[in-house]
N, CA, C, O and the ligand as a Tripos MOL2 file, in Angstrom:
@<TRIPOS>MOLECULE
protein
  217   215    55     0     0
PROTEIN
NO_CHARGES

@<TRIPOS>ATOM
      1 N           0.8300   -1.2110    0.0000 N.3       1 MET1
      2 CA          0.0000    0.0000    0.0000 C.3       1 MET1
      3 C           0.8630    1.2600    0.0000 C.2       1 MET1
      4 O           1.9850    1.2440    0.5060 O.2       1 MET1
      5 N           0.3570    2.3230   -0.5520 N.am      2 ARG2
      6 CA          1.0830    3.5920   -0.5660 C.3       2 ARG2
      7 C           1.0730    4.2280    0.8200 C.2       2 ARG2
      8 O           0.0670    4.1830    1.5280 O.2       2 ARG2
      9 N           2.2320    4.8360    1.2070 N.am      3 PRO3
     10 CA          2.3110    5.4450    2.5580 C.3       3 PRO3
     11 C           1.2980    6.5710    2.7480 C.2       3 PRO3
     12 O           0.7960    6.7620    3.8560 O.2       3 PRO3
     13 N           0.9910    7.3160    1.6960 N.am      4 ASP4
     14 CA          0.0580    8.4310    1.8660 C.3       4 ASP4
     15 C          -1.3740    7.9500    2.0680 C.2       4 ASP4
     16 O          -2.2830    8.7480    2.3000 O.2       4 ASP4
     17 N          -1.5610    6.6540    1.9790 N.am      5 VAL5
     18 CA         -2.8880    6.0960    2.2320 C.3       5 VAL5
     19 C          -2.9730    5.5380    3.6460 C.2       5 VAL5
     20 O          -3.9250    5.8120    4.3770 O.2       5 VAL5
     21 N          -1.9750    4.7580    4.0200 N.am      6 TRP6
     22 CA         -2.0910    4.0750    5.3200 C.3       6 TRP6
     23 C          -1.6230    4.8910    6.5010 C.2       6 TRP6
     24 O          -1.9820    4.5790    7.6370 O.2       6 TRP6
     25 N          -0.8090    5.9570    6.2690 N.am      7 ILE7
     26 CA         -0.3780    6.7790    7.4150 C.3       7 ILE7
     27 C          -1.5580    7.5570    8.0320 C.2       7 ILE7
     28 O          -1.7130    7.5270    9.2530 O.2       7 ILE7
     29 N          -2.3850    8.2430    7.2460 N.am      8 PRO8
     30 CA         -3.5560    8.8870    7.8660 C.3       8 PRO8
     31 C          -4.4990    7.8870    8.5150 C.2       8 PRO8
     32 O          -5.1380    8.1860    9.5240 O.2       8 PRO8
     33 N          -4.5830    6.6950    7.9280 N.am      9 LEU9
     34 CA         -5.4290    5.6450    8.4870 C.3       9 LEU9
     35 C          -4.9020    5.2220    9.8610 C.2       9 LEU9
     36 O          -5.6670    5.0070   10.8010 O.2       9 LEU9
     37 N          -3.5690    5.1070    9.9490 N.am     10 LEU10
     38 CA         -2.9220    4.7100   11.2010 C.3      10 LEU10
     39 C          -3.1440    5.7760   12.2810 C.2      10 LEU10
     40 O          -3.4130    5.4590   13.4390 O.2      10 LEU10
     41 N          -3.0260    7.0350   11.8780 N.am     11 VAL11
     42 CA         -3.2370    8.1460   12.8150 C.3      11 VAL11
     43 C          -4.6800    8.1350   13.3160 C.2      11 VAL11
     44 O          -4.9400    8.3560   14.4990 O.2      11 VAL11
     45 N          -5.5960    7.8780   12.4170 N.am     12 LEU12
     46 CA         -7.0190    7.8360   12.7700 C.3      12 LEU12
     47 C          -7.2910    6.7090   13.7600 C.2      12 LEU12
     48 O          -8.0260    6.8800   14.7320 O.2      12 LEU12
     49 N          -6.6850    5.5570   13.4930 N.am     13 LEU13
     50 CA         -6.8910    4.3960   14.3600 C.3      13 LEU13
     51 C          -6.3120    4.6250   15.7550 C.2      13 LEU13
     52 O          -6.9540    4.3070   16.7560 O.2      13 LEU13
     53 N          -5.0880    5.1800   15.8220 N.am     14 SER14
     54 CA         -4.4730    5.4240   17.1280 C.3      14 SER14
     55 C          -5.2440    6.5040   17.8810 C.2      14 SER14
     56 O          -5.3260    6.4640   19.1080 O.2      14 SER14
     57 N          -5.8070    7.4670   17.1570 N.am     15 GLY15
     58 CA         -6.6250    8.5030   17.7860 C.3      15 GLY15
     59 C          -7.8650    7.9030   18.4100 C.2      15 GLY15
     60 O          -8.2810    8.3110   19.4950 O.2      15 GLY15
     61 N          -8.4610    6.9290   17.7280 N.am     16 ALA16
     62 CA         -9.6480    6.2610   18.2510 C.3      16 ALA16
     63 C          -9.3040    5.4590   19.4930 C.2      16 ALA16
     64 O         -10.0940    5.3960   20.4360 O.2      16 ALA16
     65 N          -8.1280    4.8470   19.4970 N.am     17 THR17
     66 CA         -7.6920    4.0640   20.6580 C.3      17 THR17
     67 C          -7.4890    4.9700   21.8690 C.2      17 THR17
     68 O          -7.8870    4.6230   22.9810 O.2      17 THR17
     69 N          -6.8730    6.1240   21.6550 N.am     18 VAL18
     70 CA         -6.6440    7.0800   22.7410 C.3      18 VAL18
     71 C          -7.9780    7.5870   23.2860 C.2      18 VAL18
     72 O          -8.1510    7.7140   24.4980 O.2      18 VAL18
     73 N          -8.9090    7.8710   22.3960 N.am     19 ALA19
     74 CA        -10.2160    8.3690   22.8110 C.3      19 ALA19
     75 C         -10.9460    7.3300   23.6490 C.2      19 ALA19
     76 O         -11.6080    7.6620   24.6330 O.2      19 ALA19
     77 N         -10.8160    6.0560   23.2430 N.am     20 ARG20
     78 CA        -11.4910    4.9930   23.9920 C.3      20 ARG20
     79 C         -10.8520    4.8130   25.3730 C.2      20 ARG20
     80 O         -11.5510    4.5640   26.3560 O.2      20 ARG20
     81 N          -9.5150    4.9420   25.4430 N.am     21 THR21
     82 CA         -8.8150    4.8410   26.7240 C.3      21 THR21
     83 C          -9.2560    5.9580   27.6620 C.2      21 THR21
     84 O          -9.4510    5.7320   28.8570 O.2      21 THR21
     85 N          -9.4090    7.1520   27.1230 N.am     22 LEU22
     86 CA         -9.8480    8.2910   27.9350 C.3      22 LEU22
     87 C         -11.2610    8.0620   28.4500 C.2      22 LEU22
     88 O         -11.5690    8.3900   29.5960 O.2      22 LEU22
     89 N         -12.1170    7.5020   27.6070 N.am     23 LEU23
     90 CA        -13.4900    7.2230   28.0080 C.3      23 LEU23
     91 C         -13.5320    6.2100   29.1430 C.2      23 LEU23
     92 O         -14.2830    6.3690   30.1050 O.2      23 LEU23
     93 N         -12.7190    5.1700   29.0210 N.am     24 VAL24
     94 CA        -12.6950    4.1230   30.0470 C.3      24 VAL24
     95 C         -12.1750    4.6870   31.3650 C.2      24 VAL24
     96 O         -12.7500    4.4110   32.4180 O.2      24 VAL24
     97 N         -11.0960    5.4730   31.3280 N.am     25 SER25
     98 CA        -10.5270    6.0220   32.5570 C.3      25 SER25
     99 C         -11.4750    7.0420   33.1780 C.2      25 SER25
    100 O         -11.4610    7.2310   34.3940 O.2      25 SER25
    101 N         -12.2940    7.6980   32.3690 N.am     26 ALA26
    102 CA        -13.2720    8.6420   32.9030 C.3      26 ALA26
    103 C         -14.3500    7.9140   33.6820 C.2      26 ALA26
    104 O         -14.9450    8.4710   34.6050 O.2      26 ALA26
    105 N         -14.6010    6.6530   33.3060 N.am     27 ARG27
    106 CA        -15.6270    5.8680   33.9930 C.3      27 ARG27
    107 C         -15.0230    4.9700   35.0630 C.2      27 ARG27
    108 O         -15.6800    4.0510   35.5510 O.2      27 ARG27
    109 N         -13.7630    5.2370   35.4310 N.am     28 LYS28
    110 CA        -13.1090    4.4000   36.4440 C.3      28 LYS28
    111 C         -13.7610    4.5360   37.7990 C.2      28 LYS28
    112 O         -13.7200    3.6110   38.6110 O.2      28 LYS28
    113 N         -14.3670    5.6920   38.0500 N.am     29 LEU29
    114 CA        -15.0450    5.8850   39.3170 C.3      29 LEU29
    115 C         -16.5010    5.4550   39.1740 C.2      29 LEU29
    116 O         -17.3000    6.1850   38.5890 O.2      29 LEU29
    117 N         -16.8550    4.2980   39.6910 N.am     30 PRO30
    118 CA        -18.2050    3.7910   39.5190 C.3      30 PRO30
    119 C         -19.1740    4.4670   40.4710 C.2      30 PRO30
    120 O         -18.7810    5.0840   41.4620 O.2      30 PRO30
    121 N         -20.4450    4.3340   40.1450 N.am     31 ALA31
    122 CA        -21.4810    4.8900   40.9950 C.3      31 ALA31
    123 C         -21.5190    4.1290   42.3130 C.2      31 ALA31
    124 O         -21.5590    2.8980   42.3210 O.2      31 ALA31
    125 N         -21.5070    4.8590   43.4300 N.am     32 THR32
    126 CA        -21.5410    4.2090   44.7330 C.3      32 THR32
    127 C         -22.7880    4.6310   45.4890 C.2      32 THR32
    128 O         -23.3720    5.6820   45.2240 O.2      32 THR32
    129 N         -23.1860    3.7830   46.4430 N.am     33 CYS33
    130 CA        -24.3630    4.0540   47.2510 C.3      33 CYS33
    131 C         -24.0820    5.2160   48.2020 C.2      33 CYS33
    132 O         -22.9990    5.3060   48.7790 O.2      33 CYS33
    133 N         -25.0610    6.1000   48.3600 N.am     34 ALA34
    134 CA        -24.8860    7.2510   49.2380 C.3      34 ALA34
    135 C         -24.9550    6.8490   50.7020 C.2      34 ALA34
    136 O         -24.4330    7.5580   51.5620 O.2      34 ALA34
    137 N         -25.6000    5.7100   51.0010 N.am     35 ARG35
    138 CA        -25.7770    5.2840   52.3900 C.3      35 ARG35
    139 C         -24.6120    4.4480   52.8990 C.2      35 ARG35
    140 O         -24.0540    4.7390   53.9570 O.2      35 ARG35
    141 N         -24.2340    3.3890   52.1380 N.am     36 CYS36
    142 CA        -23.1960    2.4850   52.6320 C.3      36 CYS36
    143 C         -21.8570    2.7230   51.9410 C.2      36 CYS36
    144 O         -20.8290    2.2460   52.4240 O.2      36 CYS36
    145 N         -21.8440    3.4470   50.8240 N.am     37 GLY37
    146 CA        -20.5950    3.7400   50.1390 C.3      37 GLY37
    147 C         -20.0780    2.6150   49.2650 C.2      37 GLY37
    148 O         -19.0150    2.7300   48.6550 O.2      37 GLY37
    149 N         -20.8350    1.5200   49.2060 N.am     38 LEU38
    150 CA        -20.4110    0.3990   48.3610 C.3      38 LEU38
    151 C         -20.8970    0.6200   46.9370 C.2      38 LEU38
    152 O         -21.8320    1.3820   46.6940 O.2      38 LEU38
    153 N         -20.2390   -0.0660   45.9960 N.am     39 ARG39
    154 CA        -20.6230    0.0500   44.5980 C.3      39 ARG39
    155 C         -22.0180   -0.5200   44.3720 C.2      39 ARG39
    156 O         -22.4260   -1.4800   45.0250 O.2      39 ARG39
    157 N         -22.7190    0.0700   43.4630 N.am     40 LEU40
    158 CA        -24.0730   -0.3960   43.1660 C.3      40 LEU40
    159 C         -24.0500   -1.6150   42.2610 C.2      40 LEU40
    160 O         -24.9730   -2.4280   42.2890 O.2      40 LEU40
    161 N         -22.9950   -1.7470   41.4530 N.am     41 GLU41
    162 CA        -22.9020   -2.8950   40.5510 C.3      41 GLU41
    163 C         -21.6030   -3.6290   40.8060 C.2      41 GLU41
    164 O         -20.5470   -3.0150   40.9550 O.2      41 GLU41
    165 N         -21.6890   -4.9450   40.8550 N.am     42 ARG42
    166 CA        -20.5040   -5.7700   41.0810 C.3      42 ARG42
    167 C         -19.6360   -5.7750   39.8290 C.2      42 ARG42
    168 O         -20.1160   -6.0300   38.7250 O.2      42 ARG42
    169 N         -18.3450   -5.4900   40.0190 N.am     43 ARG43
    170 CA        -17.4250   -5.4960   38.8860 C.3      43 ARG43
    171 C         -16.5920   -6.7640   38.8970 C.2      43 ARG43
    172 O         -16.2200   -7.2650   37.8360 O.2      43 ARG43
    173 N         -16.2910   -7.2930   40.0750 N.am     44 ALA44
    174 CA        -15.5180   -8.5310   40.1850 C.3      44 ALA44
    175 C         -16.3040   -9.5230   41.0270 C.2      44 ALA44
    176 O         -17.1290   -9.1430   41.8570 O.2      44 ALA44
    177 N         -16.0340  -10.7900   40.7990 N.am     45 LEU45
    178 CA        -16.7420  -11.8430   41.5200 C.3      45 LEU45
    179 C         -16.4210  -11.7600   43.0170 C.2      45 LEU45
    180 O         -15.2540  -11.6830   43.3990 O.2      45 LEU45
    181 N         -17.4490  -11.7760   43.8530 N.am     46 GLY46
    182 CA        -17.2430  -11.7650   45.2870 C.3      46 GLY46
    183 C         -17.0660  -10.3830   45.8820 C.2      46 GLY46
    184 O         -16.8990  -10.2510   47.0940 O.2      46 GLY46
    185 N         -17.0990   -9.3520   45.0570 N.am     47 GLU47
    186 CA        -16.9210   -8.0020   45.5470 C.3      47 GLU47
    187 C         -18.1700   -7.5560   46.3130 C.2      47 GLU47
    188 O         -19.2870   -7.7860   45.8510 O.2      47 GLU47
    189 N         -17.9980   -6.9230   47.4720 N.am     48 PRO48
    190 CA        -19.1700   -6.4520   48.2230 C.3      48 PRO48
    191 C         -19.8710   -5.3150   47.4840 C.2      48 PRO48
    192 O         -19.2330   -4.3720   47.0160 O.2      48 PRO48
    193 N         -21.1740   -5.4210   47.3900 N.am     49 VAL49
    194 CA        -21.9440   -4.3880   46.7200 C.3      49 VAL49
    195 C         -23.0700   -3.9240   47.6370 C.2      49 VAL49
    196 O         -23.3740   -4.5540   48.6500 O.2      49 VAL49
    197 N         -23.6700   -2.8170   47.2580 N.am     50 CYS50
    198 CA        -24.7590   -2.2390   48.0500 C.3      50 CYS50
    199 C         -25.9510   -3.1860   48.1040 C.2      50 CYS50
    200 O         -26.3660   -3.7450   47.0880 O.2      50 CYS50
    201 N         -26.4890   -3.3560   49.3040 N.am     51 ARG51
    202 CA        -27.6880   -4.1860   49.4730 C.3      51 ARG51
    203 C         -28.7910   -3.3800   50.1380 C.2      51 ARG51
    204 O         -29.7680   -3.9460   50.6270 O.2      51 ARG51
    205 N         -28.6410   -2.0860   50.1570 N.am     52 CYS52
    206 CA        -29.6360   -1.2280   50.8080 C.3      52 CYS52
    207 C         -31.0000   -1.3660   50.1430 C.2      52 CYS52
    208 O         -32.0320   -1.2930   50.8090 O.2      52 CYS52
    209 N         -31.0010   -1.5630   48.8540 N.am     53 GLY53
    210 CA        -32.2710   -1.6210   48.1320 C.3      53 GLY53
    211 C         -32.9710   -2.9640   48.2560 C.2      53 GLY53
    212 O         -34.0920   -3.1280   47.7760 O.2      53 GLY53
    213 N         -32.3120   -3.9310   48.9020 N.am     54 LEU54
    214 CA        -32.9270   -5.2620   49.0140 C.3      54 LEU54
    215 C         -33.7860   -5.3770   50.2620 C.2      54 LEU54
    216 O         -34.3760   -6.4290   50.5100 O.2      54 LEU54
    217 ZN        -26.0280    0.9540   50.0230 Zn       55 ZN55
@<TRIPOS>BOND
     1     1     2 1
     2     2     3 1
     3     3     4 2
     4     3     5 am
     5     5     6 1
     6     6     7 1
     7     7     8 2
     8     7     9 am
     9     9    10 1
    10    10    11 1
    11    11    12 2
    12    11    13 am
    13    13    14 1
    14    14    15 1
    15    15    16 2
    16    15    17 am
    17    17    18 1
    18    18    19 1
    19    19    20 2
    20    19    21 am
    21    21    22 1
    22    22    23 1
    23    23    24 2
    24    23    25 am
    25    25    26 1
    26    26    27 1
    27    27    28 2
    28    27    29 am
    29    29    30 1
    30    30    31 1
    31    31    32 2
    32    31    33 am
    33    33    34 1
    34    34    35 1
    35    35    36 2
    36    35    37 am
    37    37    38 1
    38    38    39 1
    39    39    40 2
    40    39    41 am
    41    41    42 1
    42    42    43 1
    43    43    44 2
    44    43    45 am
    45    45    46 1
    46    46    47 1
    47    47    48 2
    48    47    49 am
    49    49    50 1
    50    50    51 1
    51    51    52 2
    52    51    53 am
    53    53    54 1
    54    54    55 1
    55    55    56 2
    56    55    57 am
    57    57    58 1
    58    58    59 1
    59    59    60 2
    60    59    61 am
    61    61    62 1
    62    62    63 1
    63    63    64 2
    64    63    65 am
    65    65    66 1
    66    66    67 1
    67    67    68 2
    68    67    69 am
    69    69    70 1
    70    70    71 1
    71    71    72 2
    72    71    73 am
    73    73    74 1
    74    74    75 1
    75    75    76 2
    76    75    77 am
    77    77    78 1
    78    78    79 1
    79    79    80 2
    80    79    81 am
    81    81    82 1
    82    82    83 1
    83    83    84 2
    84    83    85 am
    85    85    86 1
    86    86    87 1
    87    87    88 2
    88    87    89 am
    89    89    90 1
    90    90    91 1
    91    91    92 2
    92    91    93 am
    93    93    94 1
    94    94    95 1
    95    95    96 2
    96    95    97 am
    97    97    98 1
    98    98    99 1
    99    99   100 2
   100    99   101 am
   101   101   102 1
   102   102   103 1
   103   103   104 2
   104   103   105 am
   105   105   106 1
   106   106   107 1
   107   107   108 2
   108   107   109 am
   109   109   110 1
   110   110   111 1
   111   111   112 2
   112   111   113 am
   113   113   114 1
   114   114   115 1
   115   115   116 2
   116   115   117 am
   117   117   118 1
   118   118   119 1
   119   119   120 2
   120   119   121 am
   121   121   122 1
   122   122   123 1
   123   123   124 2
   124   123   125 am
   125   125   126 1
   126   126   127 1
   127   127   128 2
   128   127   129 am
   129   129   130 1
   130   130   131 1
   131   131   132 2
   132   131   133 am
   133   133   134 1
   134   134   135 1
   135   135   136 2
   136   135   137 am
   137   137   138 1
   138   138   139 1
   139   139   140 2
   140   139   141 am
   141   141   142 1
   142   142   143 1
   143   143   144 2
   144   143   145 am
   145   145   146 1
   146   146   147 1
   147   147   148 2
   148   147   149 am
   149   149   150 1
   150   150   151 1
   151   151   152 2
   152   151   153 am
   153   153   154 1
   154   154   155 1
   155   155   156 2
   156   155   157 am
   157   157   158 1
   158   158   159 1
   159   159   160 2
   160   159   161 am
   161   161   162 1
   162   162   163 1
   163   163   164 2
   164   163   165 am
   165   165   166 1
   166   166   167 1
   167   167   168 2
   168   167   169 am
   169   169   170 1
   170   170   171 1
   171   171   172 2
   172   171   173 am
   173   173   174 1
   174   174   175 1
   175   175   176 2
   176   175   177 am
   177   177   178 1
   178   178   179 1
   179   179   180 2
   180   179   181 am
   181   181   182 1
   182   182   183 1
   183   183   184 2
   184   183   185 am
   185   185   186 1
   186   186   187 1
   187   187   188 2
   188   187   189 am
   189   189   190 1
   190   190   191 1
   191   191   192 2
   192   191   193 am
   193   193   194 1
   194   194   195 1
   195   195   196 2
   196   195   197 am
   197   197   198 1
   198   198   199 1
   199   199   200 2
   200   199   201 am
   201   201   202 1
   202   202   203 1
   203   203   204 2
   204   203   205 am
   205   205   206 1
   206   206   207 1
   207   207   208 2
   208   207   209 am
   209   209   210 1
   210   210   211 1
   211   211   212 2
   212   211   213 am
   213   213   214 1
   214   214   215 1
   215   215   216 2
@<TRIPOS>SUBSTRUCTURE
     1 MET1         2 RESIDUE 1 A MET
     2 ARG2         6 RESIDUE 1 A ARG
     3 PRO3        10 RESIDUE 1 A PRO
     4 ASP4        14 RESIDUE 1 A ASP
     5 VAL5        18 RESIDUE 1 A VAL
     6 TRP6        22 RESIDUE 1 A TRP
     7 ILE7        26 RESIDUE 1 A ILE
     8 PRO8        30 RESIDUE 1 A PRO
     9 LEU9        34 RESIDUE 1 A LEU
    10 LEU10       38 RESIDUE 1 A LEU
    11 VAL11       42 RESIDUE 1 A VAL
    12 LEU12       46 RESIDUE 1 A LEU
    13 LEU13       50 RESIDUE 1 A LEU
    14 SER14       54 RESIDUE 1 A SER
    15 GLY15       58 RESIDUE 1 A GLY
    16 ALA16       62 RESIDUE 1 A ALA
    17 THR17       66 RESIDUE 1 A THR
    18 VAL18       70 RESIDUE 1 A VAL
    19 ALA19       74 RESIDUE 1 A ALA
    20 ARG20       78 RESIDUE 1 A ARG
    21 THR21       82 RESIDUE 1 A THR
    22 LEU22       86 RESIDUE 1 A LEU
    23 LEU23       90 RESIDUE 1 A LEU
    24 VAL24       94 RESIDUE 1 A VAL
    25 SER25       98 RESIDUE 1 A SER
    26 ALA26      102 RESIDUE 1 A ALA
    27 ARG27      106 RESIDUE 1 A ARG
    28 LYS28      110 RESIDUE 1 A LYS
    29 LEU29      114 RESIDUE 1 A LEU
    30 PRO30      118 RESIDUE 1 A PRO
    31 ALA31      122 RESIDUE 1 A ALA
    32 THR32      126 RESIDUE 1 A THR
    33 CYS33      130 RESIDUE 1 A CYS
    34 ALA34      134 RESIDUE 1 A ALA
    35 ARG35      138 RESIDUE 1 A ARG
    36 CYS36      142 RESIDUE 1 A CYS
    37 GLY37      146 RESIDUE 1 A GLY
    38 LEU38      150 RESIDUE 1 A LEU
    39 ARG39      154 RESIDUE 1 A ARG
    40 LEU40      158 RESIDUE 1 A LEU
    41 GLU41      162 RESIDUE 1 A GLU
    42 ARG42      166 RESIDUE 1 A ARG
    43 ARG43      170 RESIDUE 1 A ARG
    44 ALA44      174 RESIDUE 1 A ALA
    45 LEU45      178 RESIDUE 1 A LEU
    46 GLY46      182 RESIDUE 1 A GLY
    47 GLU47      186 RESIDUE 1 A GLU
    48 PRO48      190 RESIDUE 1 A PRO
    49 VAL49      194 RESIDUE 1 A VAL
    50 CYS50      198 RESIDUE 1 A CYS
    51 ARG51      202 RESIDUE 1 A ARG
    52 CYS52      206 RESIDUE 1 A CYS
    53 GLY53      210 RESIDUE 1 A GLY
    54 LEU54      214 RESIDUE 1 A LEU
    55 ZN55       217 GROUP 0 **** ****
């Protein structure tokens, strides 16, 4: 392939990867319960989660 074709494509792809990484790190802080402070959704097996609503 010609370099003037795949270089902009490569830049576009790496830009998308960076944008996705930023999105994921922005969501690193999960929603937590205001009463017990535990996460509302389990992310790992066995992790303590909020049971206030039960
Ligand atoms: Zn709770």
